[in-house]
N, C-alpha and C positions, 0 to 999 in steps of 0.2 A: 520504413519509419519503426515498424514492430521488431525488427531484427536489431536495429541500433537501441531501442529501448531495452531489449534483453539482455544485450552487451553491457549496456551501462548498469543494469542490475546485477548482473554476474560480477562487474568489476567492484560494485558497492558490496556484494556478499564476500567477496575475496578480502577487501580491505577491513570488514569488521571481523572476519575469521569465522564464518559460519561453517560448522561442521555438517557432514552430509545429511545427518538426520535433522538438522534445523532446517537445511535446503527443503529437505522433502516435506517437512510439516508446513513451512511457509508457503510451498507450491500448493499443497493441498488447501490451505487457507485461501489462497487466491483464486483456485478453481472453484470452491465453495461460494465465494463472494461474486465472482463472475455469473455463476448459474443463478444466484439470488437477485441480481441486480437485473439481468437481461428481460425477465418477464415485467418487471416495473417499468423499465423503459419503454417496452412496447405497450404498455396498458393505456389505451386511448381514453380510458374511463377518468382518469385522473388529469388534473390540472398540471401544467409543467411544474409549479411551485410543489403540489403534492409529491410529483415523482422525485423532484430534487430533494425534498425533505426525506423521503423513504430510503432513496440511494445514500444520502449523507448519513442515516442511521445505521444502514447495513456497513457501509465504509468505516464509520467509526468504531463498530463492534469489531470487524475484522482487524482494524488496527490494534485494538486492545488485545485481541487474541495472538496477534502476531507478536506484540511487544513481549507477551508472556513467554515466548519461545525463547527470547534473547536473554543473555546474562545481563546483569548491571552494566558491565564493560562494554559489551556490545551496543547496549541502548545509548551510552554516553558516546561511543565512536559515531554511532548512525546520527544523534543529534547534531554532532559537530559537522558531520558531511551536509546534513540538510541545511543547517546554518549557512555553510559555505555555498551550496547550490541556490539557496535563496537570496542571498545577499545582492545579486544584480537586480533583484524585484524592488528593492527598496523597502520602505516602511510597509507597503501594503502585502509584501510577500511574507 
């Protein structure tokens, strides 16, 4: 599953035209986010709702940081791809 996810992300990166520098910066953001989320998920002192809220906060901040790496055109292309990918989920997606 992990390899399939990597392949899908690489295909999306190609479709929106990421430069090597952008790919490197986004990879750095991803690693930083994963490192920040891991201890929260393992923290047994937090309730599941608290863990979810903290993780959501970190992920939201990383998305904002990642969007800043993209050009407006790349952001628009990514938005279209996301719409297409989420369409099968219906109104809740």
